[in-house]
C-alpha positions in Angstrom: 83.9 101.1 -10.7 83.0 102.5 -7.1 85.7 103.1 -4.8 85.6 101.5 -1.3 85.2 104.5 0.7 81.9 105.5 -1.5 79.1 104.9 0.2 76.8 102.0 -0.9 73.5 102.7 0.4 70.9 105.7 0.0 67.8 106.8 1.2 65.4 109.4 0.6 61.7 110.1 2.1 58.8 112.5 1.0 55.5 113.2 2.6 52.2 112.7 0.8 49.6 115.4 1.0 46.1 116.5 1.6 44.6 118.4 -1.8 42.2 121.1 -0.1 41.1 122.5 -3.3 41.4 122.2 -7.2 42.4 118.4 -7.7 41.6 117.6 -11.5 42.7 120.7 -12.5 46.4 120.1 -12.8 46.1 117.0 -15.3 46.1 117.9 -19.2 44.1 118.6 -21.2 42.3 121.3 -18.8 46.0 121.9 -17.4 47.4 123.0 -20.8 44.2 124.7 -22.3 43.1 126.9 -19.4 45.5 126.4 -16.5 45.1 124.8 -12.8 45.0 125.6 -9.5 45.2 123.4 -6.4 46.2 123.9 -2.8 47.3 121.5 -0.6 49.5 121.0 2.2 51.9 117.8 3.0 51.5 116.0 6.1 53.8 113.9 8.3 52.9 110.3 6.2 56.1 109.5 4.3 57.2 107.4 1.3 60.5 105.8 2.4 62.8 104.6 -0.3 66.2 102.7 0.2 68.9 102.1 -2.3 71.8 99.5 -1.8 74.7 99.4 -4.2 76.1 96.1 -4.9 74.9 92.1 -4.9 74.8 90.0 -7.6 71.3 90.7 -8.7 68.8 93.7 -9.4 66.6 93.3 -6.4 63.1 95.5 -6.3 61.2 95.4 -3.1 57.7 96.9 -2.5 57.6 96.5 1.8 53.5 97.5 1.6 52.6 95.6 -1.1 54.0 92.7 -0.1 55.8 92.8 -3.7 59.4 91.8 -4.6 61.2 90.4 -8.1 65.0 89.5 -8.9 66.4 90.2 -12.4 69.6 89.6 -13.3 70.5 92.5 -15.2 68.9 95.7 -16.8 67.0 93.5 -19.5 64.6 92.1 -16.6 63.0 95.7 -15.9 59.8 95.6 -18.9 56.8 97.0 -17.6 54.5 94.4 -16.8 52.3 95.5 -14.2 54.6 94.2 -11.3 56.5 97.1 -9.4 56.4 98.9 -12.7 57.4 102.4 -11.1 60.5 100.7 -9.7 61.6 99.6 -12.7 60.7 103.0 -15.0 63.1 104.2 -12.1 65.9 102.1 -12.4 65.6 102.7 -16.2 65.7 106.4 -16.1 68.2 106.5 -13.8 70.3 103.6 -13.4 73.0 103.1 -10.7 74.9 100.0 -11.3 74.9 96.5 -12.8 74.1 95.1 -9.6 71.8 97.0 -6.6 68.6 96.6 -4.3 65.4 99.2 -4.1 63.5 98.8 -1.2 60.4 100.9 -0.5 57.3 101.3 1.7 54.6 104.3 2.5 53.2 104.9 5.8 49.8 105.7 4.0 47.7 102.9 2.9 47.8 101.9 -0.8 45.3 103.7 -3.0 44.8 106.1 0.1 44.3 109.2 -2.4 46.8 110.9 -0.3 49.3 111.0 -3.5 51.8 108.3 -2.1 52.4 107.2 -5.8 53.4 110.8 -6.2 55.7 110.7 -3.2 57.1 107.8 -4.1 57.8 109.1 -7.3 59.9 112.0 -5.6 61.7 109.7 -2.9 62.9 107.5 -6.0 64.3 110.2 -7.8 65.8 111.6 -4.6 67.3 108.4 -3.9 68.8 107.3 -6.8 70.0 110.7 -8.1 72.4 110.7 -5.0 73.4 107.1 -5.7 74.2 109.0 -8.6 76.1 111.9 -7.0 73.7 114.0 -8.6 72.6 117.3 -7.2 68.9 118.4 -7.7 66.7 121.0 -6.3 63.6 120.3 -4.8 61.6 121.7 -8.0 63.9 119.5 -10.1 63.3 116.3 -8.3 59.6 117.1 -8.8 59.3 117.6 -12.5 61.6 114.4 -12.6 59.4 112.7 -10.6 56.4 113.3 -12.6 58.1 112.7 -15.9 59.3 108.8 -14.0 55.4 108.6 -13.3 53.6 109.9 -16.4 56.0 109.1 -19.2 58.6 106.7 -18.1 55.9 104.7 -16.0 53.0 105.6 -18.4 50.8 106.4 -15.7 48.8 109.5 -16.4 48.4 112.2 -13.9 49.3 115.7 -12.7 51.8 117.6 -11.1 50.1 118.5 -7.8 51.7 115.2 -5.9 55.3 115.4 -6.8 55.6 119.3 -5.9 53.5 119.1 -2.7 56.2 115.6 -1.6 59.5 117.6 -2.7 58.4 121.1 -1.5 56.3 120.2 2.0 54.5 122.8 3.9 51.1 124.7 2.3 51.3 125.2 -1.2 49.1 127.2 -4.0 50.4 125.8 -7.3 49.1 127.0 -10.7 49.4 125.0 -13.6 49.9 125.9 -17.4 51.8 123.2 -19.0 54.6 122.7 -19.1 54.9 125.4 -16.5 54.2 124.6 -12.6 54.0 128.4 -10.4 54.9 127.7 -6.4 53.4 130.2 -4.0 54.3 129.0 -0.4 50.8 129.6 2.1 51.8 130.7 5.4 49.7 129.5 8.4 49.6 131.0 11.6 51.0 128.7 13.9 48.1 128.5 16.2 45.7 128.4 13.3 47.9 125.5 11.9 47.6 123.5 15.2 43.9 124.4 15.5 43.6 123.0 12.0 45.2 119.8 12.3 43.7 118.7 15.4 40.4 119.5 13.7 41.0 117.5 10.4 39.9 114.2 11.2 41.2 112.3 8.0 39.9 109.0 7.1 41.1 105.8 5.0 37.4 103.7 3.7 39.6 101.0 2.1 41.4 100.7 -1.7 40.4 103.5 -4.2 38.7 102.2 -7.4 39.6 105.3 -9.3 41.5 103.9 -12.6 43.3 105.5 -15.6 39.8 104.5 -17.2 38.5 107.3 -14.6 40.9 110.0 -15.8 40.4 109.3 -19.3 36.7 109.1 -19.2 36.6 112.6 -17.1 39.2 114.4 -19.5 37.5 112.8 -22.7 34.4 114.6 -21.4 36.2 117.8 -21.3 37.8 117.6 -24.5 34.3 116.8 -25.9 33.2 120.5 -24.4 31.0 118.3 -22.3 29.4 121.2 -19.7 28.8 119.2 -16.8 32.9 118.3 -16.6 33.9 121.8 -18.0 32.0 123.9 -15.4 32.9 121.4 -12.8 36.7 121.9 -13.4 36.6 125.6 -13.6 34.2 125.9 -10.2 37.1 123.6 -9.1 39.8 126.1 -9.8 37.4 128.9 -8.4 37.4 127.0 -5.1 41.2 127.0 -5.3 41.9 130.4 -5.3 39.5 131.3 -2.3 40.7 128.1 -0.2 44.7 130.1 -0.3 43.1 133.1 0.9 40.7 131.2 3.6 43.8 129.6 5.0 46.0 132.4 5.1 43.0 134.1 7.1 42.7 131.2 9.3 39.1 131.2 8.9 38.3 127.3 9.8 34.7 127.4 8.7 35.7 129.2 5.9 38.0 126.1 4.7 35.3 123.6 5.7 32.7 124.9 3.7 35.1 125.2 1.0 36.2 121.6 1.2 32.4 120.3 0.8 32.3 122.9 -2.3 34.9 121.3 -4.2 33.7 118.1 -3.1 30.5 118.8 -4.7 31.8 120.2 -8.1 34.2 116.9 -8.2 31.4 114.6 -7.8 30.3 116.5 -11.2 32.9 115.0 -12.9 32.1 110.9 -13.2 29.0 108.9 -11.6 31.6 106.6 -9.5 33.5 109.6 -7.8 31.3 109.1 -4.6 30.9 105.2 -3.6 28.2 104.3 -1.1 30.9 103.7 1.3 31.8 107.0 1.4 28.4 108.5 1.0 27.5 106.4 4.4 30.7 108.0 5.7 29.9 111.7 4.8 26.9 111.2 6.7 27.9 110.0 9.5 30.6 112.7 10.2 27.8 115.5 9.2 25.8 114.2 11.8 28.7 114.0 14.4 29.3 117.6 13.7 32.0 118.1 10.9 31.4 121.1 8.9 33.0 119.9 5.4 35.2 117.9 3.7 36.2 116.1 0.7 37.4 113.0 -1.1 41.5 112.9 -0.8 42.8 113.1 -4.2 40.8 111.5 -7.1 37.8 110.3 -5.4 36.1 106.9 -5.9 37.1 105.0 -2.7 40.9 105.9 -0.7 40.1 108.2 1.9 38.0 111.5 3.1 38.9 114.5 5.4 36.5 116.3 7.4 37.1 119.7 9.1 35.4 119.3 12.6 34.0 121.9 15.3 36.3 122.5 18.0 35.6 118.8 19.6 37.0 116.0 17.0 36.3 113.3 19.5 32.2 113.0 18.6 33.7 113.0 14.5 36.8 110.5 15.4 34.3 108.0 17.4 31.9 108.1 14.4 34.1 107.6 11.7 36.1 104.7 13.5 32.4 103.1 14.4 31.4 103.2 10.2 34.7 101.3 9.8 36.9 103.4 8.7 40.7 104.0 9.8 41.4 107.4 11.3 44.7 108.6 10.1 47.2 110.8 11.9 47.4 114.8 10.4 50.4 116.5 11.5 51.9 119.0 8.8 55.0 118.3 7.2 57.0 121.6 6.8 59.8 120.1 4.9 59.7 118.3 1.9 61.6 115.6 0.1 65.0 114.3 2.3 67.6 112.5 0.9 70.8 110.8 2.6 
């Protein structure tokens, strides 16, 4: 029984990320057999969770998806494709017979910015607080990955959860089940310039799926030389990207983004959609120095590093029909209160 003086409402936020290099190398079985390297930076678009204890029913609401459901008890939390992440979170971390969970994310659905990983992190942090449990950022990241991949049965790597839990720029290494965390400290002037010159374009909902992930990793398991070579090359690009960021070398960062994107397209024929190809050509003509898909690819978002004046690239992206999203680095990771 909850005392009258105990809080009944709990909140958490966690930032999404831009993956500068090495995405896909954090996904099993590559991460288990050869070890992955990912470099990412958190941005100030956040997943937001509110947990309220009390009432007569369990009520789950996703404001950005426009979905909600109610059930009488935990027996109704069956994974059936409707708000499965929220159901799995409450099954994994039950708080009380009656409660509500409301979520929303600043990033568009399917944006490729790691929004589901950020939502995992915010859900775990809010529910842990509601259970009066204190976890470190790293523990939250690990539990958030377990929530998505095991409890909700959605395959993927760990980079999104660690980016959301830790914030800032990170060089993450993966040798399953271990994750190595190496923060990257950017020169403040370079960080400001990089944010100003990074144009983040949302092209529409991502078409990447569990089938795409299974296809890529199945090809790796069969020893497909094209896929295996691409994954190993992206791992090398990630190592170089960490050094370019530390050195404050904008041109090198841009070149490495494009290198990573070239290797990423070798993973699957559907990685670069016609809309993405058009956007890439348009922004290159408008002065972008390099860019790549955000996240898995096959739709979602792309981001580009421009010359000193990003205005022509921003105008070109909007003229091409893309939504330009703000880029501000999030130095802080998950917060719960």
